[in-house]
C-alpha positions in Angstrom: 2.9 -19.5 -12.2 0.0 -19.1 -14.6 -1.2 -15.1 -15.1 -4.7 -14.6 -15.1 -5.5 -12.9 -18.8 -7.0 -9.1 -18.5 -10.8 -8.6 -18.8 -12.0 -8.3 -22.4 -12.5 -4.8 -22.1 -8.8 -4.6 -21.6 -8.0 -7.2 -24.5 -9.4 -5.1 -27.3 -8.2 -1.6 -27.9 -10.5 1.4 -27.9 -10.6 1.9 -31.3 -11.6 -2.0 -31.8 -14.7 -1.3 -29.6 -15.6 2.0 -31.6 -15.7 -0.1 -34.9 -17.4 -2.8 -33.4 -20.1 -0.3 -32.0 -20.6 1.4 -35.4 -21.0 -1.8 -37.0 -23.5 -3.1 -34.7 -25.3 -0.2 -34.8 -25.3 -0.2 -39.0 -26.9 -3.6 -38.8 -29.0 -2.5 -36.4 -30.6 0.3 -38.5 -30.7 -1.7 -41.7 -32.6 -4.4 -39.7 -35.1 -1.8 -38.0 -36.2 -1.0 -41.9 -36.5 -4.4 -43.0 -39.9 -6.5 -42.8 -38.1 -9.6 -40.7 -39.9 -12.7 -40.6 -43.0 -12.6 -38.7 -43.7 -9.0 -39.0 -46.6 -7.3 -40.6 -44.7 -3.9 -41.6 -41.4 -2.3 -41.0 -40.3 -0.9 -37.5 -39.4 2.1 -39.2 -40.5 2.6 -42.9 -36.9 3.2 -45.1 -36.3 6.3 -46.7 -36.4 6.2 -50.6 -32.6 7.2 -51.0 -31.7 4.3 -48.2 -31.0 1.2 -50.6 -30.2 3.5 -53.4 -26.6 3.5 -54.6 -25.8 7.2 -53.5 -27.3 6.2 -50.2 -25.1 3.1 -49.7 -22.3 5.2 -50.4 -22.7 7.7 -48.0 -22.6 4.6 -45.5 -19.2 3.5 -46.9 -17.6 6.9 -46.6 -19.2 7.1 -43.1 -17.5 3.6 -42.3 -14.3 4.6 -43.7 -14.2 7.6 -41.4 -15.0 5.2 -38.5 -12.2 2.8 -39.1 -9.8 5.8 -39.5 -11.2 7.4 -36.2 -10.7 4.0 -34.3 -7.1 4.2 -35.6 -6.4 7.3 -34.7 -8.1 7.2 -31.1 -5.1 6.2 -29.2 -2.7 8.7 -30.6 -5.2 11.7 -31.2 -8.3 11.4 -29.5 -9.9 15.0 -30.2 -9.4 14.5 -34.2 -10.1 10.6 -34.1 -13.7 12.1 -32.4 -13.9 14.5 -35.0 -13.8 11.7 -37.8 -16.5 10.0 -35.8 -18.9 12.6 -35.5 -18.6 13.4 -39.0 -19.5 9.4 -39.7 -22.3 10.1 -37.4 -23.7 12.8 -39.9 -23.0 10.9 -42.9 -24.5 8.0 -41.6 -27.9 9.8 -41.2 -28.2 11.8 -44.3 -29.8 8.9 -46.4 -32.0 7.8 -43.5 -34.3 10.6 -44.2 -35.0 11.3 -40.2 -34.9 14.5 -38.5 -32.1 13.7 -35.8 -29.0 11.8 -35.4 -30.0 8.3 -34.2 -28.4 6.4 -31.2 -27.4 4.0 -34.0 -25.5 6.1 -35.8 -23.9 8.4 -32.8 -23.2 5.0 -30.6 -19.5 4.8 -32.0 -18.8 8.3 -31.1 -20.1 7.9 -27.6 -17.7 4.9 -27.1 -14.8 7.0 -28.0 -16.1 9.9 -25.4 -16.0 6.8 -22.8 -12.7 6.1 -23.5 -11.1 9.9 -23.9 -12.8 10.4 -20.5 -11.3 7.4 -19.1 -7.6 7.6 -20.3 -6.9 11.2 -21.1 -6.9 14.5 -18.4 -10.1 15.9 -17.4 -10.0 18.6 -19.7 -9.8 16.6 -22.9 -12.5 14.6 -21.6 -14.4 17.7 -21.2 -13.8 19.0 -24.7 -14.5 15.3 -26.3 -18.3 15.6 -24.6 -18.6 19.2 -25.5 -17.6 18.6 -29.1 -20.1 16.0 -29.1 -23.1 17.7 -27.6 -22.1 20.5 -30.2 -22.3 18.4 -33.2 -26.0 16.9 -32.1 -27.0 20.6 -31.7 -25.7 21.8 -35.1 -27.4 19.0 -36.7 -30.4 20.4 -35.5 -30.3 24.0 -36.2 -28.8 23.2 -39.5 -32.5 21.3 -40.2 -34.3 24.4 -38.9 -32.3 26.6 -40.9 -33.6 25.0 -44.1 -37.3 24.6 -42.7 -37.3 21.0 -42.2 -38.5 19.2 -39.5 -36.7 18.1 -36.6 -36.9 15.0 -33.9 -35.7 17.0 -30.6 -37.1 14.8 -27.7 -34.8 11.7 -29.8 -32.0 14.1 -29.9 -32.4 14.8 -26.3 -32.0 11.1 -25.3 -28.9 10.7 -27.5 -27.6 13.8 -25.6 -28.2 12.0 -22.3 -26.4 9.1 -23.4 -23.7 11.2 -24.1 -23.5 12.6 -21.2 -23.5 9.4 -19.2 -20.8 8.3 -21.4 -18.4 10.9 -20.4 -19.6 10.4 -16.8 -18.8 6.9 -17.0 -15.4 7.4 -18.5 -14.7 10.4 -16.0 -15.6 8.0 -13.0 -13.5 5.2 -14.5 -10.6 7.6 -14.7 -10.9 8.9 -11.0 -11.3 5.8 -9.7 -7.9 4.5 -11.7 -6.2 7.7 -10.3 -7.8 7.2 -6.4 -6.2 3.4 -6.8 -2.7 4.7 -7.9 -2.6 7.0 -4.8 -3.6 4.3 -2.6 -1.1 1.8 -3.6 1.5 4.6 -3.6 0.7 5.4 -0.2 0.7 1.8 1.0 4.2 1.4 -0.6 5.5 4.6 1.3 3.9 3.4 4.7 5.4 0.0 4.0 8.8 1.7 3.7 8.3 3.5 6.3 7.1 0.9 8.6 10.2 -1.3 7.6 12.5 1.9 8.3 11.0 2.1 11.9 11.2 -1.6 12.4 14.8 -2.1 11.4 15.7 1.0 14.0 14.0 -0.6 16.8 15.9 -3.7 16.2 19.2 -2.1 15.9 18.4 -0.2 19.0 17.0 -3.0 21.1 20.1 -5.2 19.8 22.8 -2.7 20.4 21.6 -0.2 23.0 22.1 -2.7 25.8 25.0 -4.3 24.8 26.6 -1.1 24.5 25.7 0.2 27.9 27.2 -3.1 29.3 30.6 -2.0 27.7 30.7 1.4 28.7 30.1 0.6 32.1 32.9 -2.3 32.2 35.1 -0.3 30.5 35.0 2.5 33.0 35.3 -0.5 35.7 38.4 -1.6 34.1 39.8 1.8 33.4 39.4 2.6 37.5 41.0 -0.6 38.4 43.3 -1.8 36.0 46.5 -0.6 38.1 45.5 -1.7 41.4 43.3 -4.8 40.6 44.4 -6.3 37.5 42.3 -9.3 37.8 39.2 -7.5 38.2 40.1 -5.3 35.4 40.9 -8.6 33.2 37.3 -10.0 34.0 36.0 -6.5 33.0 37.6 -6.8 29.5 36.4 -10.4 29.3 32.9 -9.3 29.4 33.6 -6.4 27.1 35.0 -8.9 24.7 31.8 -11.0 24.7 29.5 -8.4 24.6 31.2 -7.1 21.7 31.1 -10.2 19.8 27.4 -11.1 20.8 26.5 -7.8 19.3 28.7 -7.7 16.3 27.0 -11.9 15.6 23.5 -9.9 15.9 24.4 -7.3 13.5 25.8 -9.4 10.9 22.7 -11.8 11.3 20.6 -9.0 10.8 22.4 -7.5 7.9 22.4 -11.0 6.3 18.6 -11.3 6.8 18.0 -8.0 5.4 19.6 -8.6 2.4 18.5 -11.9 1.6 15.1 -10.5 0.9 16.6 -8.4 -2.2 16.1 -11.0 -4.9 18.9 -9.2 -6.9 21.6 -10.0 -4.5 22.5 -13.5 -3.0 22.6 -13.6 1.0 26.1 -13.0 2.0 28.1 -15.2 3.5 28.8 -14.3 7.2 31.7 -15.7 8.7 32.1 -16.1 12.5 34.0 -14.1 14.7 37.4 -15.1 15.8 37.8 -17.1 18.9 35.7 -19.4 20.7 31.8 -19.4 19.5 29.1 -17.5 21.3 26.0 -19.3 21.9 23.9 -16.4 21.0 20.6 -16.6 19.7 19.2 -15.0 16.9 17.4 -11.7 17.4 14.0 -11.0 16.7 13.4 -10.5 12.7 16.0 -13.0 11.8 15.5 -16.8 11.2 15.2 -18.7 14.4 13.7 -18.7 17.4 13.2 -15.2 18.7 14.4 -13.5 22.2 11.2 -13.8 24.9 10.7 -13.4 28.4 12.7 -16.9 29.0 15.8 -15.0 28.1 15.2 -12.3 31.2 17.4 -14.0 33.5 20.1 -14.3 31.4 19.5 -10.5 31.0 19.4 -10.0 34.4 22.7 -12.3 34.7 24.7 -9.7 32.1 23.5 -6.8 33.6 24.2 -7.9 37.3 27.7 -8.5 36.2 27.9 -4.8 34.6 27.3 -3.4 38.1 23.5 -3.3 38.6 21.6 -5.9 40.0 18.5 -7.2 38.4 16.1 -9.0 40.6 13.5 -11.0 38.5 10.0 -11.7 39.8 7.5 -13.7 38.2 4.0 -13.7 39.2 1.2 -16.2 37.8 1.7 -19.8 35.5 4.1 -19.0 33.1 3.2 -19.9 29.5 3.9 -20.0 25.8 3.0 -16.7 24.5 2.7 -15.8 20.7 5.6 -14.7 19.0 5.2 -11.1 18.7 3.9 -10.6 22.3 6.8 -12.5 23.4 9.4 -10.6 21.6 7.8 -7.4 22.5 7.8 -8.0 26.4 11.2 -8.9 26.0 12.3 -5.8 24.4 10.3 -3.8 26.9 12.2 -5.1 29.9 15.8 -4.8 27.9 15.2 -1.3 26.8 14.2 -0.4 30.7 17.2 -2.3 32.3 19.2 -0.6 29.7 18.0 2.7 30.8 18.7 2.3 34.2 22.3 1.0 33.1 22.7 4.4 31.5 20.9 7.1 33.4 19.2 5.7 36.7 22.9 6.1 38.6 21.6 3.1 40.7 22.8 -0.2 41.9 19.8 -2.2 41.5 16.6 -2.6 39.8 13.5 -5.0 39.8 11.9 -6.7 37.4 8.4 -8.4 37.3 6.6 -10.3 34.4 3.1 -11.2 35.7 1.0 -13.8 33.6 -2.7 -13.4 33.4 -5.7 -14.8 32.0 -6.1 -12.7 29.0 -2.7 -10.7 29.1 0.7 -10.3 30.5 2.2 -7.5 32.3 6.1 -6.2 32.5 7.4 -4.0 35.1 10.7 -2.5 35.9 11.4 -0.2 38.9 14.4 1.6 40.0 15.5 3.8 43.0 17.8 5.9 40.6 17.5 9.6 39.7 14.5 9.7 37.8 13.4 12.2 35.1 13.7 11.7 31.4 15.4 8.6 30.4 17.8 9.6 27.7 16.7 10.7 24.2 13.5 9.0 24.0 14.1 6.8 21.2 13.9 3.9 23.4 11.0 4.9 24.8 9.6 5.6 21.3 10.2 1.8 20.4 8.5 0.6 23.1 5.5 2.6 22.7 5.4 1.7 18.7 5.9 -2.1 19.8 3.3 -2.2 22.3 1.0 0.3 20.3 0.8 -2.3 17.2 -0.4 -5.2 19.5 -3.2 -3.2 21.0 -1.2 -2.7 24.5 -0.4 0.2 26.7 2.9 1.7 28.2 3.6 3.7 30.8 6.9 5.1 31.8 7.5 7.9 34.0 9.3 8.9 37.3 8.0 7.5 40.5 6.2 9.7 43.2 9.0 8.2 45.6 11.9 8.6 43.5 13.1 6.6 40.5 11.6 5.3 37.3 9.2 2.9 36.3 8.4 1.2 32.9 4.8 -0.6 33.1 3.5 -2.6 29.9 0.4 -4.3 29.4 0.0 -6.9 26.2 -3.2 -8.6 25.9 -3.2 -12.2 24.9 -5.6 -12.9 21.9 -8.1 -15.4 23.0 -7.5 -18.3 20.9 -3.8 -19.0 22.3 -4.9 -18.1 25.7 
């Protein structure tokens, strides 16, 4: 896969931009003091010493200081800025002007930008204050000697210096904000994945463990008087245990297969005859859905709680995420009936409507709080992600009611 090259601003180091800015400013300075083709006079009259050896020597020393400042900018930003400011002053001396012109100061402004963008805020503030202090010091020195000064031009240079600092500071804050958003997104992704795994494990195991507990209790009570019934109960326990173990292995295999550093483990089938278990939600293959409610009802009925399933409307294919969420709500509600209701039956209603699907589980048991609340919390999370609603609570006449409404997107109705 071809990787996109970074923008030009990132391909060149900050020191290179500083040197390029100095070279551009120097060329502009000399061009402004020459009579170019088509011009009647100079744009700015050159001072007598500009093209003299000592004037050119000032520019040569200033260029050397700029090169040194560009090299040091990454490692020692403030000493580098001092060298660049010294170069600006030396480059101004042979011009015979009353202020530091922008072409001579532009390299320092570029350095202020990079310092503000890449260094802590305090370092950026120190850089801009130092640059402004040099501008003010240059004017003050000329005043002390009684020389004329260009206050308005120097104010414009000071303004562009502050703008350079503001742009750099804004770039630094934008980068920090983007990094904070990335860190939050990564943390949220980890949290969401942990919640998803917790929901899948709860949904996968809770129902089977409830069936196993009921069958084990029944087997213990009749093992001496009705050994055949006890044997049947132990068979159901074996089947539920194998299915749960198979589902856990599939889930762990799917989770590990997403780790690029580790190959997916080889999952061995459980001993004995193979079970026709279907993959759980989140694993490869077809996910459980409302079509599996009848099988869930049969398993629960064998465990001692009769489940009557009633379908309203015209059954139709649903989006996988809605189908899985509706099934999980029914599964968790039936599991709570097994574990907490203390009743012999419950009723499951599935209502297919034009723009939504509704599921409801009613029982005539003890009612009250359904266990520790993790199952209900998982149901609310599943339904909430799909912009649905969930109602769960005791019924006025006794028992418990769980009802979920899941909207079906318009494009798949």
